[in-house]
Steps between C-alpha positions, in 0.01 A plus 500: 500500500752462219494874428575582864797262503633651178472850645678396821783344297544826307508698825769267640709548185443876521627515860808296410583719199417830673749424775780513242380751239516871587500802272756777545525843334776365272317175421124516569270199511281403203197341665243302299145410599251310290133435542284279285433788257778756540873531566671784684865607532661762725854628544540566872771664712458316832734729695258792453188293441427675168366360176717643224312358200191288448326328210214258464248369253274775634745774390353749255801453269403135450124558488520716185560200275220354293399163642565329827840320482548152642653462845849414372505792256369732772783387732752569222357851453508572874865385516594730214308792654655463847847483344429814297379688810798386708754592232338845472598551866857373438427171679691230314560230764223346709451204732222271375233407756260238370288548812463128572377414152680227311737625230314382193213612283401864534763582766780368280362675191488834685859456623632407157326798337652735759845353434457541124420869548820559702441426869774295666425249777 
């Protein structure tokens, strides 16, 4: 029962945030999703409905490393990778969409890593 309530609370937060956050061609949306094992990030242009860049812990660029990194380190690597892919497409400014997740832990680590690599939000 507790898990269901937690999921419903996240969906309420997501609806509230999604009503205000929209990606445009000039400033696309950086959307984050996390599961218990993985974290995913996408840069989305909502006006066309296109994903411009994507990265996750399942990306081949992150899988090449030796051992399995911890969740926080994996989030940091995904943040750096999504920033690198966005900057390669001349996307410098984005709108951050935490997708209903609280801004701490892995979500915060991903956002800070993306900022360090040059994304502005």
